C-alpha positions in Angstrom: -0.1 -0.1 0.2 2.7 2.4 0.9 4.5 1.6 -2.5 1.2 2.5 -4.2 0.6 5.9 -2.3 4.4 6.6 -3.2 3.9 6.0 -7.1 0.7 7.8 -7.1 2.3 10.9 -5.3 5.2 10.7 -7.6 3.0 10.6 -10.6 0.9 13.5 -9.3 4.3 15.4 -8.8 5.5 14.6 -12.4 2.3 15.6 -14.1 2.1 19.1 -12.2 5.5 19.7 -12.8 5.1 19.0 -16.7 2.0 21.2 -16.8 3.6 23.9 -15.1 6.4 23.9 -17.9 3.8 23.8 -21.0 5.0 26.3 -23.8 4.1 26.2 -27.7 7.4 27.2 -29.5 8.5 26.7 -33.3 12.1 27.5 -34.2 14.9 26.9 -36.6 18.6 26.4 -35.9 21.3 26.9 -38.3 24.7 25.6 -37.2 28.5 25.4 -38.2 31.1 22.8 -37.2 34.0 20.8 -37.4 33.8 17.0 -37.5 36.8 14.5 -36.9 36.7 11.5 -39.2 38.4 8.0 -39.1 38.5 7.1 -42.7 40.8 4.1 -42.0 40.3 2.1 -45.3 40.7 5.3 -47.5 43.8 6.3 -45.5 45.3 2.8 -45.9 44.9 3.2 -49.8 46.7 6.5 -49.7 49.4 5.3 -47.4 49.8 2.6 -50.0 50.4 4.8 -53.1 46.9 5.3 -54.2 46.6 8.7 -56.2 50.3 9.5 -55.5 51.0 11.1 -58.6 47.9 13.2 -58.5 48.2 14.2 -54.6 51.7 14.8 -54.4 51.7 14.8 -50.6 53.7 12.9 -48.2 51.8 11.2 -45.2 48.1 12.2 -46.8 45.3 11.7 -44.6 41.5 12.6 -44.3 41.0 13.5 -40.5 38.7 16.4 -40.5 36.0 18.2 -42.1 33.7 21.1 -42.0 29.7 20.7 -41.5 26.5 22.6 -41.5 23.3 21.9 -40.1 19.6 22.9 -40.4 17.0 21.8 -37.6 13.5 22.9 -37.4 12.2 22.2 -33.8 9.0 22.1 -31.9 9.2 22.4 -28.1 5.7 21.9 -26.2 7.3 22.0 -22.5 10.5 23.3 -21.3 12.0 20.1 -20.6 12.6 18.7 -24.0 12.1 19.7 -27.8 11.8 17.6 -31.0 12.0 17.8 -34.7 13.9 17.4 -38.1 17.4 17.9 -39.2 19.4 18.2 -42.3 23.2 18.1 -42.6 26.0 18.4 -44.9 29.5 17.5 -44.2 32.6 17.4 -46.3 36.4 17.6 -46.7 38.1 18.8 -49.7 41.8 18.0 -50.8 43.3 19.9 -53.7 46.7 19.5 -55.6 48.5 20.4 -58.7 50.1 17.5 -60.2 52.6 18.0 -63.1 52.3 16.6 -66.7 54.0 17.2 -69.9 53.0 18.7 -73.5 54.4 16.6 -76.2 55.8 17.7 -79.7 55.0 16.0 -83.0 57.7 13.3 -82.5 56.0 12.6 -79.0 58.7 14.2 -76.9 58.1 16.2 -74.1 58.5 20.1 -74.6 56.9 21.6 -71.7 55.9 20.7 -68.0 52.8 21.8 -66.9 50.2 21.8 -64.1 47.0 20.2 -63.9 44.3 20.3 -61.1 43.2 17.4 -59.0 40.5 17.3 -56.5 39.3 14.7 -54.0 35.9 15.4 -52.1 34.4 13.2 -49.5 30.9 14.2 -48.3 27.7 13.3 -46.6 24.2 14.5 -46.7 22.2 13.7 -43.6 18.6 13.8 -42.7 16.7 12.6 -39.8 14.9 13.3 -36.5 16.4 14.9 -33.5 15.5 15.5 -29.8 17.0 17.7 -27.1 16.7 17.2 -23.0 17.3 20.2 -21.1 19.1 19.2 -18.0 18.9 22.4 -16.6 15.0 22.2 -16.1 15.5 19.1 -14.1 18.6 19.7 -11.7 18.0 23.2 -10.9 15.4 23.7 -8.0 16.4 27.2 -6.9 15.3 30.5 -8.4 17.7 31.9 -11.1 18.7 35.4 -11.4 18.5 37.2 -14.7 21.4 36.0 -16.5 21.0 32.3 -15.6 17.3 32.5 -16.6 18.4 32.9 -20.2 20.8 29.9 -20.1 19.8 26.4 -21.1 22.1 23.2 -21.3 21.4 19.7 -22.2 21.8 16.3 -24.0 21.0 16.2 -27.9 20.3 12.8 -29.8 19.7 12.4 -33.6 19.1 9.7 -35.8 18.7 9.2 -39.6 20.3 8.3 -42.9 23.7 9.4 -44.5 23.9 9.7 -48.1 27.8 9.5 -48.3 29.8 9.8 -51.6 33.6 10.1 -52.6 34.6 12.0 -55.8 37.9 12.1 -57.6 38.3 14.5 -60.3 41.7 14.9 -62.4 41.8 17.9 -65.1 45.0 17.8 -66.8 46.4 21.3 -68.3 45.3 21.8 -71.7 47.4 20.0 -74.3 49.0 17.7 -71.9 49.5 13.9 -72.5 47.4 13.0 -69.5 43.6 12.4 -69.8 41.2 13.6 -67.6 39.6 11.0 -65.0 36.5 11.5 -63.1 35.0 8.7 -60.7 32.5 8.9 -57.8 31.1 6.2 -55.1 28.3 6.4 -53.0 26.6 4.6 -50.0 23.7 5.0 -47.8 23.5 4.1 -44.4 22.4 4.7 -40.6 23.7 7.8 -38.9 23.4 9.2 -35.6 24.6 11.5 -32.9 24.8 12.1 -29.3 26.0 15.1 -27.6 26.0 18.1 -25.2 24.7 21.6 -25.8 24.3 24.7 -24.0 22.7 27.8 -25.4 21.9 31.4 -24.2 19.0 33.8 -25.4 20.5 36.9 -26.8 17.1 38.2 -26.9 13.6 37.1 -25.5 11.0 39.2 -27.3 9.4 39.7 -29.6 11.6 37.2 -31.2 13.7 34.4 -29.0 17.2 34.4 -30.3 19.8 32.1 -29.1 23.4 31.3 -29.6 24.7 27.8 -28.6 27.7 25.7 -28.6 27.5 21.9 -29.0 30.0 18.9 -28.9 29.3 15.2 -29.3 30.1 12.0 -31.2 28.8 11.0 -34.5 28.3 7.5 -36.0 28.5 6.9 -39.7 30.3 4.5 -41.1 29.3 3.0 -44.8 29.5 -0.1 -46.5 31.7 -0.8 -49.5 31.2 2.2 -51.7 29.5 1.7 -55.3 29.4 3.6 -58.5 26.4 4.3 -60.8 26.7 0.7 -62.4 26.5 -0.8 -58.5 30.3 -1.9 -58.8 32.3 -1.8 -55.6 35.3 0.5 -55.6 38.5 -1.9 -54.6 41.6 0.1 -55.1 44.2 -2.0 -56.6 42.0 -5.1 -56.1 43.5 -5.0 -52.6 41.7 -2.3 -50.6 38.0 -2.3 -50.7 36.6 1.2 -49.6 34.3 2.2 -46.9 33.9 5.7 -45.7 34.0 6.5 -41.9 32.7 9.8 -40.8 32.3 8.5 -37.1 34.3 10.9 -34.6 34.0 13.6 -32.2 32.1 17.0 -33.4 32.0 20.5 -32.0 30.4 23.5 -33.4 28.3 26.5 -32.8 24.6 27.5 -33.9 22.0 30.2 -33.7 18.4 29.4 -32.9 15.5 31.7 -33.7 11.9 31.1 -32.6 9.0 32.5 -31.2 
């Protein structure tokens, strides 16, 4: 019986607490960040001479990239919000590989520089949810500054559409031929992280500036081209793309 009364009392407290927090707020969030990637398969292929002539770099590795994200959020109570997100993250590596122009006797007469670009990218879409810890742990009345500060945990899950593009453009008249290939994969993507935001303005529009840090999970299967052929470098290194790793960034959120 005591357990029953305690359970009812706790349930009543939670219901009253949620009702006291009710709000109705729609907002959108724009963010920029830096992501750390693993890319083990790709970096192993580089270390074994793949694209050595095009990249002209020693110890070439893909480790970091830039990211942009857009969230559309709805918040019914102060404790949490939920919504949808779309993001884009990428890394671009450029180099100027040398080649030669040839005369009519097929002899080199001029050294020239071409252009090479290697791009890895991922477009992500899914659902997101944030739980504001400050609404749970803070039981004292806050002053005006702290009243505008919120912090919590963010969780996201969706699909990542990943791609790697290799594009070689030799100088005009050079003996080398242009080369272009692209391989793709679609896979589950998720993030878990911490966020903190501060309301710069509260009327008539709520404008918040925030910081976020966390970990992303996004590893592809073997990437494939438009003909559904697996990319296997030199028939030794089947390539997967691994965007998994720590991320951190800033964002601005506007809502009413």
